[in-house]
N, C-alpha and C positions, 0 to 999 in steps of 0.2 A: 513185800514182792507184789505187783500191781496185777491184776485181774486180766481176762483179754476185753471184761465188758470195761474197767478202769482204764485198759489202753484206747478204747473206742473213744469215750465218751471225755479224753484228756487231750487227744489231738490237736491240732490249729483245724480251722476248719479249710475244709478243702478249698482251691485257687475257682475262681470261675474268671472263664474269659471275658474280657469286656472291647467293645470297639475301640480301634487306634482313635486318640483324642485328632481334632477338627484343630483348620488353620485355626477356627476363633478363641479354641481352648488352650494354645499353646504358645499364641500370640496374642500378647492383650492389646485390648485398645484402643487406637490412638486416640486422645483427646482431640473435639472439634476445636480448639486452640492451634494446635501445630497443624492442624491440614491446612487452615485459612493459612494464603499467600499474603501476607504481612508486607513481604516487599510490594506486591501489587497496591496495597488500598495505600501505601506510604508516597508511592510513586502519579496516583491518581491525583494525591492531596495536591503535593506539589506540582503537578501538571498546572490545574485547578490556578492555584493563588497569583503566579505571573502573570497567565492571561489575565485573569479578572482585572489586575488592578493595570494593565495596561490597557486592557479597554477602556475601562474608568477614566484612566488619562488621556487618552488620544483618542478616541469617541470616533473612529476612522467616516469619511462619508466615501461612499460606495461611488466608484468613478471609473472611465475607460470600460469593460469588460465586464468588471461586477457591476456598474449600471446597468448595464446589456441583460446584465442575470436577475437584477432586482425588476425589471422595469417586467422579463420575460415571465416571469414569477408572479409578478400582479395580471398581467396580461391572461395568462392561466388561468387563475382562480377566477376574476371577474368575467371572459369568455370563454374559458371552456377548450382554448388552443394554443398551442403552442407558437408564437413568434409575436411581432409586433404590425399589429393592424393587421393582416393579414396570415396564413397558415405559412412557415417557414424550416427549414432544415437547420437553417445558419446555425444555431444551438444547439445542440446534443441535449434532450429532454431531464435526466437524473437529477441536474442540480438545481435548473429550475422549480422540479417538481419535488425537491428537498425544502427548498425557502417558500413554496407556495404551500407546504405543510407549516410550516412556520407562521406565514401571512393570515392564513387561517385563525390564530390566536393574535396577533398583534400584526399592524404595521409599521411598529416604530423601527426606527435605524438600530437603533440602541438594543433591542432588542433581539430582533436579527443575527447583532453580530454578537451576542450572547448566545443564542441558537446555534448560530457556527462554530463557538469556543466551547462548546459542549462537546461540537462532531469532534475537534480535534484533540480531546482529550480521549474520546474512544480513542482514537488512534495511539494515541498512549499504550492506553490498556493494551491494545491490539498488538504493539511493538513486544511490552511485555512478555504477552502469551506467546506469539512468535519465538521471540526468542527462548523462552522453557523447552518449546518442542525442539527448537534445533539443538541447546546444546546441553540440555536436559539438567541443569544445576540453577536453583533459583539464584545465587550469586549473581550467574551471566544474565538472567534474566530481569532481577534489579536495575544491572549497573546498563543496560539496555534500556527499560523503560527511562529510567533516571536519566539520560541523556536526550532521550527525544523529548522529555519534560523540561529539560532547562534549554535546548536549542535555540539561542536568540533566536534565530530566523522561527523558527517553529514558534515562539512563544510572540514575537512580534506581528507574524504574518495570521495568526489565528483569527482576531478579529476581522479578516478582511471578507468580502463574500466572495472566496475563489473559491470554482469544481474542483483546484486541487486536491484540497482536504476530503474533502466524499471517495477522489477516485484513489487515495492511501488510503483509506478504510477497507474502500472494496478489496481492494490486490491486498493489502496483505489479509484480510479477510478469508479471500479463494488460496492465498499460501497459505493459510492456517488447516483451512477445510483439507486442501491436496492432504497437506500433512498425515492429519488424522482418516484417509480416508483406507487408509488400507488394514483397518480393524476395526474399524465401525459400521462396513457394508460400507454397498457402494451409491446406496445416495448423499455419502459424504462426495463423494468423488462428484455426481450431480451438482451437488450444493456449491461447490467451487467453479464448478463452469459458470453457474447462474449469476452467484458474486464478480466473477471474471466479465459477465456477460453486460450485468450492470454498472463496471469501472468503464466497461467499450461506451454503454453511454450515456457516461459521464464525461468522459475524456477518449477519445478514438482510439490514442496512443495504446490505452490496455490492451486490444488485438493482438498487436504484436509481442502480448506477453504469453499470447495461450501455450506454445509449445514448453515453455516454463513448468506452466505448471500442468500441463501433460505430461513433463519428465517426470514431477515430484509423484504425481499419480501413477506411473505407471513401474516409477521402480520400487514405491512401497507396494503397490498390489502383487508387482511378481516375487518380493521377497516374502510375501505374508500367505502367499499362496500354497497349500498341502500338493493340490494334481491340478490338472488344467491350466497349467502357470500362461503357456501363450492364450488361451480364451478368455481365460479373467484375467490378462493381461490389457488386450485388446477391449475388451467391454468395459472396463475401466475408464480406460483414455475418451474412447468411443461418448460415456457418460459425458465427461467434460466439454465435448464439443458442443454435442447434443443442448446441455444445461445451456452453453452460450447461444448457440441461435436460435434456442426459446425467448430468449429475452431480445436479440437484437434483430432475429428477423421480421416480426413486426414492423419495427420502427422500419428498417427498410422497406417493407412495403405499402405504408403511410405515405413517406416520402414520393414513394413512384406516383402513387395513383394522387395525391394533395397535391403535393407542390410543385413535382411537373417529373418527367421520364429525366433519368441521370442523374436523379439527386441523389440515389444512394445512400450512404450513410451519412453524411455530413457534405453540405455546399463550402466547405471552408477550406480542403484539400486542396485544388484548382490553386483556391488564394495563395495560402501559405507556401507550397510549392514554386509559386513562380516570383514571390518576395525572395526566395533562395538559391533561384535560379534562371537568372533575366538580367537582361544589362544594366546598368545601372550600381549601387550602393549595394550591398549585402543585407538584407532583412527589412525593419517596416522602413518606410521612407513618406517622406509627402513633398509634392502631390505624390498621389500613387501614381504607378504607371499606366497607360491605357487601357489596358486588359480587364484592369481590376477596377475600373471607373466607370463598367456596365450596370445599370442597375439594377436587370433583372439577376437574381442570385444564380438559377439553373444554367445561362449563359454567361455570364464571369465565370462560373466553375469549368463551362466547356469551355473559354476560349483562353485561360490562364494554363488549364495543363495543354492542349495545343499548342500555346507562342512559349510554353516553359520545356516541353517536352521537343519544339521544334530549334529552341535556343540551345539546349546540350547534345543535340544530334549534330548539328553544326559546329560547336565551339567542347569537346570533350577537355579539353582545357579546361574549360572552368571547376571539373569535378575540386580541382588538387584545390583552389585559392578557397574554394567553397565552404569544403570537407574542415578544413584550417580555419577557419572563421566560424566556423559549426561550431567546432569541438571548445574552441576558446572561448565564445558566447556562454557556451551548454556549460563549462566551469566555469564560468565567473565568479567570484562571492558574490552574495545572496542579498545586495541591500536593496533590490527590489521592497525586498517583506517588508522592513522601514519607511521607505517610501512610498509604497499605494495606500499604507495607514496614515501620510502623515501630509496629502497633500487633498486638492478642492480640484473640484471642475471650474475653472473660469469660462465658463458659454459662454458670456457676452464675447470671448478672444477666443475660442476655440483650442483654448489649452490647460494643462493641469499647471494646477500655482500652491508653492509652498507653501502652509501654513505657519502665523509667527506664531500663533499661542504656545507654544510648543517647544521650552527650553531643550528637553532631550533630545530633537529629532536627530542631530548628526552623529549626535552621540550612538545613539538609536539603528542607525545606518551602518554607521561604522563596525560598533558592534557585530550587528549581522553576517554584514559579508564576512570579516577576517574569522571567526568561529568560525564560516558556513566552510573558509579552506580547512578549518581543524580538524571536522569532523570527517570532512571528504579524507585525510591523512590517516585518521585514526579509523576509520572504515577499511582505509585498505591494508592498514594491518593488519585488520582483523582479519579479513578475505588472507592473508599470507599464512595464517595462522592451521593450516586447512587437518591435522590431525582430530582439532574438537569438532568439528563439523559434524551434524549428518551429512553424509556426502551428496544424498542427494537435493539439499536444500542450500547447498554450498554453490551446486551447478546451477538451481535456479536463479540463486541471485549475480550469479556471473552474468544467465543468462537475462535478464531483464537488466541488467546494468546497461552491457550491449546492444539489446535491444533500443532502450531509449536511445543511444547516439546514434544509430543508426537511423532512427525514425527521426530524428532532429538536426543533425550534425551533418548526416548524408542527405535525407530525403527533404523534408523543410527547412526552416529556418527556425535557428535556436536561439535562446536565452537561457537565463539562471532557472526563472520559474518552472521550465519543461523537464530539469532532473527532478523536483519535488519528488516521487518515489521513491527513487534513489537515496538521495538523502532518507529518506525512513528505513530504506535497507540499512544505510550506512548503519546508524543506529541502530539495530539487528546483531552487524557485524561487528561493532563496539565490545557487546558481550562474549566476543571472542577470547578479549585480553584477559579480564575473569578468571573467567573459564579454564583458560589455559594456566593460570597461575593455581589453580584450584587441584588442576589433573596433577601440574608438577611437585604440589606439595605431598598428594597423595602417593604417589612415586616416592617421595623420599621417606616416607613415613612407612609403606608399607614393602619398600623395595618391588622386583619385579615380580608380576603372575607368576604361578606356577605352570609350569608347562602342557599339562594334564588338567586345567581345572575342572570339579568334579560338574556336572551338565547341570543345566537353571531351567527350570518350570518357566521363567520369564522372557518371553520373545527378545531378545536383543534389540528390534529395531523398533518397541512397542513404545507406551507413551511411560517416563518414569516415574517410579511410586514417590510422592508425596513427603 
């Protein structure tokens, strides 16, 4: 029989209270190779290869607007002001400044085309990133990025010195910053405004996209705010506007002081308005109408607005055929992409001539045109799959597409080049197709969710886990 001492010495040691296990102790660390977005790596490589091969094959010569951008950049480097001969507000400064940065390394046209190609690869990466934030699935981001990587119109237009490339990067970047503003602090809201402001200084149409960016920031901030939702939301939206103004206003002041009173953001507005709303054919024509032949750019802009507005007031019936023609031109096949990469400037005759050394030219033009229509249809189907979208992102894409149509098909004159940002967002919308397939497969495998699921500490609108 055990004694009292035996009982004490043979008992199990007393239990000691331990702190509850932390997340790091209960959840094994995720290996680094699982955290890497290998889909992004793949789409960047896939984007770079065909663009480089096409650049090496076509070796485009800057013509038309693209030559003017290059000349403006050279002048900016050599003489320190934007314009040809004298300071001008005809071209917005962001893309010439981008080219000027490349010119400080080399003035070789092939190098500058490669430099622009690198910018288009960045556009592909941002397409992947935005689709990842919108659909919260890597498969959706991969398909969206891959679409942007291989879309023929994007590939063959990539080496052309066109401001549309930089505009797409800034608009996609602004949308990404706006999507992240709700849980990274107000500085991201301000960044979205700054990026959009840089887009405005690339192509003025970006100003029409401001309501869409404000909507994304406002809705996200409202959902994330714990207290003072109204004040917090208004503050975040105000930061978007302030960020844009911080970038754009100094340029407007420069134009008013240096170029001439009434220059505003750009002296091309009246010119493009008159090409859409005036007697004669729609759009570009030669010879130019008399108000557009005025040498002084400020007066030309003033006369074009004056006589264009006078025409539409006297002919209100003009709006119907103009909008019809503008819509048709804006949604036309993107044959421009390969065209501008495969012509040269016959300066003796003042016309663009087809290059005879490129046997694949006609096939490239045809493929870029046909596939651009396929992209629009696929993007439209993706937009119809509303349940897999973050709602504010869906509304923003719709808003940007509508704003693009109003700017070009209603107010100014349109061509397929001017829907470049819409095509970039169509690639994001294509990501909805694998997203809905994945959601359907998940429902089939797991069934309907419980009517009262356990509460989660993960915010329903935060970035998805890797």
